[in-house]
C-alpha positions as MATLAB code, in Angstrom:
seq = 'MDYVVVIDERGRIVLPKEVRRRLGISDKHRILVRVRDDNVIELHILDKLYESVTRTFEEKFRDWKEEEHEASKLLSKMMKNGDN';
ca = [
      93.724  178.858   38.003;
      92.469  181.815   39.876;
      89.313  181.844   42.043;
      87.724  184.628   44.024;
      86.522  183.183   47.341;
      84.668  185.013   50.216;
      85.347  184.694   54.048;
      82.190  184.054   56.046;
      81.293  185.718   59.303;
      83.122  182.882   61.246;
      86.388  183.440   59.345;
      86.145  180.460   57.061;
      87.124  180.237   53.410;
      85.282  177.665   51.216;
      87.661  176.184   48.536;
      85.719  175.630   45.385;
      84.939  172.073   44.459;
      87.311  172.088   41.379;
      90.177  173.137   43.513;
      89.479  170.447   46.065;
      89.056  167.857   43.297;
      92.339  168.948   41.606;
      94.107  168.644   44.863;
      92.631  165.505   45.987;
      91.480  166.915   49.161;
      88.180  166.466   50.927;
      86.591  167.141   54.431;
      88.941  166.251   57.347;
      92.098  166.970   55.422;
      94.451  169.011   57.578;
      95.983  172.176   55.890;
      98.752  174.385   57.184;
      98.082  178.154   56.699;
     101.269  180.094   56.223;
     101.452  183.974   56.001;
     104.551  185.086   54.392;
     106.366  188.421   55.129;
     104.952  189.794   51.804;
     101.456  189.144   53.021;
     100.825  186.116   50.706;
      98.883  183.373   52.324;
     100.132  179.756   51.355;
      98.165  176.608   52.150;
     100.016  173.318   52.498;
      98.088  170.085   52.670;
      99.634  168.323   55.587;
      98.527  164.910   54.654;
     100.256  164.981   51.299;
     103.353  166.501   52.922;
     103.447  163.746   55.577;
     103.070  161.103   52.795;
     105.949  162.807   50.823;
     108.222  163.123   53.820;
     107.547  159.422   54.857;
     108.120  158.137   51.199;
     111.426  160.175   51.139;
     112.569  158.776   54.524;
     111.741  155.221   53.584;
     113.703  155.505   50.263;
     116.680  157.070   51.858;
     117.018  154.544   54.611;
     115.569  151.424   52.849;
     119.007  149.577   53.121;
     120.210  150.948   56.414;
     121.049  148.374   59.058;
     121.355  149.367   62.660;
     124.217  146.802   63.205;
     126.263  148.368   60.352;
     126.120  151.926   61.753;
     129.312  153.208   63.198;
     127.913  154.116   66.461;
     126.531  150.579   66.859;
     129.733  149.140   66.054;
     131.600  151.315   68.622;
     129.037  150.418   71.279;
     129.464  146.883   70.547;
     133.111  147.030   70.755;
     132.904  148.853   74.066;
     130.582  146.217   75.537;
     132.882  143.493   74.574;
     135.892  145.316   76.052;
     134.014  146.103   79.215;
     134.360  149.822   78.688;
     131.064  151.077   80.247;
];
């Protein structure tokens, strides 16, 4: 899907309605603009990136228990022995 867009006098680019609909974005979405070394502009939808990172984090640490963590065990052992 290719579109030609125009930059207005204030430096804004309007994304065509079809692009916004396909990407599921609307007004107030935050988008990261990255300019690569090869002068290609990338747009990353931050709301969707945040959701993806949050989902991945929750899946990876779903069964993690603080009391089972090695550092927590060591700290607990030190506190019992009076090593502080």
